[in-house]
C-alpha positions as CSV (number, residue, x, y, z in Angstrom):
1,M,17.0,21.0,-17.6
2,M,14.5,20.1,-20.3
3,E,13.2,16.6,-20.4
4,S,14.1,16.5,-24.0
5,Q,17.7,16.7,-22.7
6,V,17.5,13.9,-20.1
7,L,15.8,10.8,-21.4
8,P,13.3,11.5,-24.5
9,N,10.2,9.2,-24.9
10,I,10.4,8.3,-21.1
11,L,7.0,7.1,-21.2
12,E,7.5,4.7,-23.7
13,T,11.0,3.2,-22.1
14,K,11.1,0.3,-20.4
15,V,10.8,0.7,-16.5
16,G,14.1,-1.6,-16.1
17,E,16.1,0.2,-18.8
18,I,15.2,3.5,-16.8
19,A,16.7,1.9,-13.4
20,R,19.2,0.4,-15.4
21,L,20.6,3.7,-17.0
22,Y,20.0,5.9,-13.8
23,P,20.1,3.4,-10.8
24,K,19.1,6.6,-8.7
25,T,15.3,6.2,-9.7
26,M,15.1,2.4,-8.2
27,S,14.3,4.1,-4.9
28,F,11.9,6.8,-6.4
29,F,10.2,3.7,-8.1
30,D,10.2,1.7,-4.8
31,A,8.5,4.9,-3.0
32,A,5.5,4.6,-5.9
33,G,4.9,1.0,-5.9
34,I,6.4,0.5,-9.3
35,D,7.9,-2.6,-9.7
36,F,11.2,-2.0,-11.9
37,C,12.7,-5.5,-11.8
38,C,10.3,-8.4,-12.4
39,G,8.2,-5.8,-13.8
40,G,10.4,-4.0,-15.8
41,K,9.7,-5.1,-19.4
42,R,7.0,-2.6,-18.9
43,T,6.7,0.7,-20.4
44,L,7.2,3.4,-17.6
45,E,3.3,4.5,-19.0
46,T,2.0,1.2,-18.7
47,A,3.4,0.9,-15.2
48,C,2.5,4.3,-14.1
49,I,-1.3,3.4,-15.2
50,G,-1.2,-0.2,-13.6
51,K,-0.5,1.8,-10.2
52,K,-3.2,4.6,-11.1
53,I,-0.6,7.2,-11.2
54,E,-0.7,9.9,-13.4
55,P,1.9,9.2,-15.7
56,T,2.7,12.9,-17.7
57,S,3.4,14.2,-13.7
58,F,5.3,11.1,-12.7
59,A,7.6,11.3,-15.7
60,R,8.1,14.9,-15.7
61,E,9.3,14.1,-11.6
62,L,11.3,11.3,-12.6
63,N,13.2,13.4,-15.1
64,E,13.9,15.9,-13.0
65,L,15.9,13.4,-10.7
66,I,18.0,11.9,-13.3
67,A,18.5,15.5,-14.6
68,Q,20.0,16.1,-10.9
69,P,24.2,15.3,-10.3
70,D,24.5,11.9,-10.2
71,D,26.2,10.2,-6.9
72,E,25.6,6.7,-7.7
73,I,28.6,6.0,-9.7
74,D,29.0,2.8,-7.7
75,L,25.9,1.1,-8.8
76,K,26.6,2.8,-12.3
77,A,30.0,0.8,-12.7
78,L,28.6,-2.6,-11.5
79,T,26.2,-2.8,-14.2
80,S,29.2,-2.0,-16.5
81,L,31.2,-5.4,-15.3
82,P,32.2,-8.3,-17.5
83,L,28.8,-10.6,-17.3
84,D,31.0,-13.5,-15.7
85,Q,32.0,-10.4,-13.1
86,L,29.0,-9.4,-12.6
87,A,27.3,-13.0,-12.1
88,Q,30.3,-13.7,-9.1
89,H,29.1,-10.4,-7.4
90,I,25.2,-11.4,-7.6
91,V,26.6,-14.8,-6.1
92,E,28.8,-13.2,-3.3
93,K,26.8,-10.5,-2.6
94,H,23.2,-11.0,-3.1
95,H,23.0,-15.1,-2.9
96,K,25.0,-15.1,0.3
97,Y,22.6,-12.0,1.8
98,V,19.6,-14.2,0.9
99,Q,20.7,-17.3,2.6
100,Q,22.1,-15.3,5.9
101,Q,18.8,-13.3,6.4
102,T,16.4,-16.1,5.2
103,A,17.3,-18.1,8.3
104,E,17.0,-15.2,10.4
105,L,13.4,-14.5,9.1
106,L,12.1,-17.9,9.1
107,R,13.0,-17.8,13.0
108,L,11.6,-14.4,13.3
109,T,8.2,-14.9,11.3
110,A,7.8,-17.8,13.2
111,K,8.0,-16.4,16.6
112,V,5.9,-13.0,15.8
113,S,2.8,-14.9,14.0
114,R,3.2,-17.5,17.4
115,V,3.3,-14.6,19.7
116,H,0.6,-12.0,17.6
117,G,-1.1,-14.4,15.4
118,G,-4.5,-14.3,17.4
119,E,-5.0,-10.5,17.3
120,H,-3.2,-10.1,14.2
121,P,-4.1,-13.4,11.8
122,E,-2.3,-12.0,9.1
123,L,0.9,-12.9,10.3
124,L,0.2,-16.5,10.0
125,E,0.2,-15.9,6.1
126,V,3.4,-13.8,5.8
127,Y,5.2,-17.1,7.7
128,S,3.4,-19.1,5.3
129,I,4.5,-17.0,2.5
130,F,8.3,-16.3,4.1
131,Q,8.6,-20.3,4.3
132,A,7.6,-21.0,0.6
133,L,9.8,-18.1,-0.6
134,A,12.8,-19.4,1.4
135,T,12.4,-22.9,-0.1
136,E,12.0,-21.3,-3.6
137,L,15.0,-19.1,-3.2
138,A,17.5,-21.6,-2.0
139,G,16.2,-23.8,-5.1
140,H,16.5,-21.0,-7.7
141,M,20.1,-20.0,-6.6
142,K,21.4,-23.2,-6.6
143,K,20.1,-23.5,-10.4
144,E,21.8,-20.2,-10.8
145,E,25.1,-21.1,-9.4
146,L,25.1,-24.3,-10.7
147,I,24.0,-24.6,-14.1
148,L,23.1,-20.8,-15.7
149,F,25.9,-18.7,-14.2
150,P,29.0,-20.9,-15.1
151,W,27.5,-20.9,-18.9
152,I,27.6,-17.2,-18.7
153,T,30.7,-17.1,-17.4
154,R,32.3,-19.4,-20.5
155,L,30.4,-17.4,-22.6
156,A,31.6,-14.2,-21.4
157,A,35.6,-15.9,-21.7
158,A,34.8,-17.4,-25.4
159,E,33.7,-13.4,-26.1
160,R,37.2,-12.5,-25.1
161,G,38.9,-15.3,-27.1
162,E,40.3,-17.5,-23.8
163,I,38.2,-20.5,-25.0
164,A,36.6,-22.0,-27.7
165,Y,32.7,-21.1,-27.5
166,Q,30.6,-24.1,-26.7
167,Q,26.7,-24.3,-27.0
168,P,25.2,-25.0,-23.4
169,P,23.2,-28.8,-23.3
170,F,20.0,-27.0,-23.1
171,G,20.6,-25.1,-26.3
172,S,20.3,-21.7,-25.7
173,L,20.7,-19.4,-22.6
174,T,16.8,-18.0,-23.1
175,N,15.7,-21.3,-21.6
176,P,17.2,-20.9,-18.5
177,I,16.7,-17.7,-18.0
178,G,13.2,-17.8,-19.1
179,M,12.7,-20.2,-16.2
180,M,14.5,-18.2,-13.7
181,E,12.2,-14.6,-14.8
182,Q,9.4,-16.7,-14.0
183,E,10.6,-17.8,-10.5
184,H,11.5,-14.2,-10.4
185,D,8.1,-13.1,-10.6
186,S,7.2,-15.5,-7.7
187,A,9.3,-14.2,-5.6
188,G,8.2,-11.0,-6.3
189,D,4.5,-11.5,-5.9
190,G,5.5,-13.5,-2.4
191,L,7.0,-10.1,-1.0
192,G,4.2,-7.7,-2.7
193,R,1.8,-9.8,-0.7
194,I,4.0,-9.7,2.4
195,R,4.0,-5.9,2.2
196,E,0.1,-5.6,1.7
197,L,-0.2,-7.8,4.7
198,T,2.1,-5.7,6.8
199,N,0.8,-2.6,5.8
200,N,3.4,-1.7,4.3
201,Y,5.7,-3.1,7.1
202,V,4.1,-0.7,9.7
203,L,4.2,-1.7,12.9
204,P,1.0,-2.2,14.4
205,Q,-0.1,-0.7,18.2
206,G,1.3,-3.1,20.8
207,G,4.1,-4.7,18.8
208,C,6.8,-6.0,20.4
209,A,10.5,-5.6,19.4
210,S,10.7,-8.6,17.7
211,Y,7.7,-7.7,15.8
212,W,9.4,-4.3,14.5
213,Q,12.9,-6.3,14.0
214,M,10.7,-8.5,11.7
215,L,9.2,-5.8,9.6
216,N,12.6,-4.3,9.3
217,Y,14.2,-7.2,7.9
218,L,11.5,-8.2,5.6
219,E,11.8,-4.6,4.2
220,E,15.3,-4.8,4.0
221,F,15.0,-8.2,2.3
222,E,12.6,-6.9,-0.2
223,K,14.6,-4.2,-0.8
224,D,17.9,-6.1,-1.8
225,L,15.9,-8.5,-3.9
226,H,14.7,-6.0,-5.8
227,L,18.2,-4.9,-6.6
228,H,19.1,-8.7,-7.0
229,I,16.5,-9.2,-9.3
230,H,17.3,-5.8,-11.2
231,L,20.9,-6.8,-11.9
232,E,19.6,-10.2,-13.5
233,N,16.5,-9.5,-15.5
234,N,17.7,-5.9,-16.7
235,V,21.2,-6.2,-17.0
236,L,23.1,-9.7,-16.8
237,F,20.3,-11.8,-18.5
238,P,20.0,-9.3,-21.7
239,S,23.5,-8.5,-22.4
240,A,24.3,-12.7,-22.0
241,I,21.9,-13.2,-24.3
242,K,22.9,-10.6,-26.9
243,M,26.5,-11.9,-26.7
244,E,25.1,-15.5,-27.2
245,A,23.3,-14.2,-30.6
246,Q,26.4,-12.3,-31.6
247,I,28.9,-15.2,-30.9
248,Q,26.4,-17.9,-32.8
249,S,25.8,-15.7,-36.2
250,P,28.8,-13.2,-36.1
251,S,28.5,-10.4,-38.4
């Protein structure tokens, strides 16, 4: 299939938009170290240059992947959910996962840094970063569950005509969304630093079973958070802002 038949002007397309339209590209971006969630507002060309990747050849490979038969219907269906259902999915799937895994990862990072920190002092920073990250995410998710998501749910119901539209007390959804996106950036930076410190989650010589388990759990946590933030930054949030604008200023 020719490139023009797949995604024209792909280099000028935002990375987050590519991931939204073609979910199978997310693992491709991950492998290249390109941030499609927190950094989703950058164009593909800008993202490639930032990672010292030759843009044209990368775009060609990406379009070849896009042209292949799609086997990720479930994720595509997920991004097409009504906004209130998508918010509920994020809470039930990703928020619960974060809550469950942070407790176990705090235990593992503390244990591994204590046992191996003398030989690998970078583990002390891993533990410190993850401690801060766990605290930040707990507060972040609570704000989403108690403030932002309920207003998005009301907005979706108003758009369907089920209830009257009510302007939120914070004026516009853009205000809490901007704060959530900033906090997403902070979480992404923290996990990116952990990836660097652990040499892309590679077990060093002499690492024990707990060390191996910690690295695997951290990598899994990062992948889940990438999808979690992608669904919010690139799907839920822009759709909610667009819906709010349409309700406030109907054509």
